[in-house]
N, C-alpha and C positions, 0 to 999 in steps of 0.2 A: 422439590429441590430446584432452585433457580439455575437455569443453564446459561452459559455464555459461550457455548460452542456454536460456530457459524452454521453448522448443518441443523441445529436445533432452535435457531432464532428466526422469528418472523421479521418482516420489514418494520412493523410497529415496534417490536422489541428493540431493534437496532436504533431506530429514531429516538426511542425513549432513553436509551443509554447514552446516545450522543448529546441529548439536550438536558437531561436531568440526572441528579445523583441516583445511584442504584446500589443494590446489594447483591453480592454473590455468595453462594454457599458451597462448601467443600467438605467432604468427609475426611477426617484426619484420625490417625491412630496414635494413641498415647503410648508412652514407654511401657506402661503396665498392660498394654494390649487392648485397653478400652477404646472403642470407636465412638466418635461423636461428630456432629455437624458444626462446622465453624462458619459463622456469618461475618462477612467483611463489607464495610460500607466504602463506597468510592465516590469521588466527585464525578460530575458528568465528563464524558470524553472530551467535549469542547473545552471545559474548564481545564482539564489536564493538558490539552494541546496548547491552549493560550498561556498556561503557566510555563510549558516547555519552550514556547516561542518568546516569552518575556514580554507579552503585551497585556493590556488591561482585560478584565473579564467581560465587560459589556460590549458585545460586538453585534452591530446590525449593518446592513448594507447602506443605510442612510447616513451613518456617522462614522463608519470605520471600514477600511478596506485593508486586509492583511498584506496586500502587495505594496501598500503605500508606506509601510514602516521602514525605518532606516536600516543601515547595515547591521547584520546580526552574525554571531558566530556560526560556523558551518553546522553545528549540532542543532541549531534552531531553524535552519532553512527548510528542512523537510516539513516540520510542523507548520511553518508559515505557508508553504505551498499547499499543504492539505487544507488548511483553513480557507485559503483563497478558493480552492477547488470546490469545497463543500458549499461555500457562500454562492459561488457562481452557478454551479450545477443545480443547487436546490431552487434557485430562482427559475431556471429553465424547467425543472420538474414540476413546480407548482403551477406553471402555465400549462404544461402538458396535461396535468390532472384537473384543470379547470378550477383551481383554487385562487381566490382573490389574493393579490399580493400582500404578503405579511412582512413588514420591514425587519422585525426582530428575528434573528436567525433561529434561536431556540423555539420560539413560537411557530415559526415556519416549519421546522422539522416536526413539531408536534402535529401540525395540520397534515403534513405529508404522511406521517405514520398512521394517523387516523384514517386517511383516505385509502392508503394501500392495505392496511390491515395485515392479513396473512399472505397477501400476494407478494411474490418476490420482485425486487427491482435491483438491477445490477449496479446502479449508481449508489443506492443506499448501502448495499452490501460492501461496495468498495470503500465508501466513507468509513463505515464502522470497522471493517477489518484493518484498514490502514491505520486508523486511530488507535485501535487496540495494540497494534504492533509498535507504533512510534511512541506510545506513552509508557512503555516499560523502560524508563530511563535507568532504573537501578540494575537492570539486567538487559543490556541492549540486544536487539535481534541479531541473529546470525546473518552476515552479509557475504555470500559467496563471491569470491574474486574470480574474474576471468570467465564468467558465464553471463552472456547478454540475456536480457528478458526475451522470451520466445515470442512476445507480442509486439513490443516496440523496438527491440534490439538495443536499447540503451544498456550500457555496462555499469556494474556496481550499483544497480538500482533494486535488486531483489532483496527483500527482507523476510526472514523466516523465524517464526516463533514455534519451536518444537513442542513446548509444553501446551500451547494452544492448538497445535496441529493446524497452523494458519500461516499463509505467506501472502505478500503483496508486492507489487512493483511501485516504488515511490515516484516513478515518472508517469506511467500511463494509467495506474490504478487497477490493473488486473489483479484478481484475487485467486488464490488456490487454497483448497481445504481438503480434508481427508476424503470426502465423498465425491467431490467434483459435481458438475451439473451444467445446466444450459447457460447459466450466467457466470460461471466461474470454472476454473480448471482444477485438475486433480493434483494433489500434493505429491502423490507417487510419481506421476508423469513429470512434474517439475523436478523432482529429485533425480530422475533418470537424465533429464536434460542437463541439469547442473553437473552431474557426474561425467557425462559424455563431453561436455564443453571443457571442463577443467582437465580431464584426461588428455584431450586433444589440443589444449592450449589455443583455443580458437581465436582469442583476441591478440595473439602474437603473429608476426608475419609468416612464420613457417612452423611446422611441426615435424621434427626430425625423428626417425627411428633408425635402428641398426639392422642391416640385412644379415644373412647367414654368414657372410664373410667378415662382419664387424665394421662394414662401411656405412656411413650415414646415408639414408635415403628418405625422401620426403613421403609423409603419410598421404596415401591417396583416398582413404576413407573420409577424411574431413576436408578435402581440397575444395569440393563444390561449396560447402557451407562457408569455408574461410573466404573464398572468392566473393560470394554473395555478401558476406558481412563487410568485407573491405570496400566493396562497391557502395553499400549503404552508407558506410562511415564517410567516404569521400563525398557522396552526394549531400549528406547532412552538413559536413564542414563547409562545402561550397555554398549551400543555402544560408548558413549562418553568416558567412562573409558578406553575401549579397545584402542580407538584412542589416548587418552592422554598417556597411558602406552607405546604405540608404539612409540610416539614421544620422550618420555623420554628414551626409550631403544635405539633409534637411535642415 
C-alpha cells in the first residue's frame, strides 16, 4: 500500500511526488461492509501548486521565476511563495550535494531525490509537507488565529491538515507531524502551543482575568511571552520600515 504520511516517506519519495504524478491508495468500506483498496491518481505537487498560483506548468529557473509574476489574489500568494522557495532552496541543495546544475526544476528534484535516497532532509520535507497542505483547495487547511509560529513568531501562518496529521508554517517552512523528529516538530506539541496561545490571547495587548472579588486583573502566566512577542513585533516592523525607506530612497 502506497503511503503518503510524512513519517513513512523517504526524501526520494517526497521529491518524486513533488516532481511527477503519483498514486495514493486508501482502504475504504462500502455500505454493505465490504472493504477494498481505492487507488487515486494525482498530478505532481508542483503541477498542483502552479495551478493554484495561476501560472504556466513549465517552470525552470532559467526562464521563469515565481516571484516575478504580477499581482495575484491572496489565495494564490502562498503557492507562489512556496514555488519560489522550492526553486531557490533546491539550487542551494544541489550545490551542497555536489550535483551539477540542472535548470529544469522537476529534473533537479529528481536528481536531489536520487542522491538523498532514504536519507532525510529538512528542506525536502518542508517543501513536500507545505505543498501537501496548500494543494487541498477543496478543503482548506485549518488556520489557527492568535497563535504565532513557535519558530519564526509570524502570526496567522500555521496551516494544519488533521486528516494528514501534518502542519507547516507558510512563512518559515517549519513542519510538524505526528511522530516529530530531528528535522521537524511534534504535532502534539504544536497543538499544546496553539491552545495555550489562544487561551491567553497572546497576540492582543493584554490578557485580563477576574480575581476572587470579580475585579479584572492581568494574567501573569503569559506576561513574559507577551512582552517578548511585542518586542519581536516592534523590531520586525522597524526593520520593515528601514527596508521600505531604503527602497524609496534608492
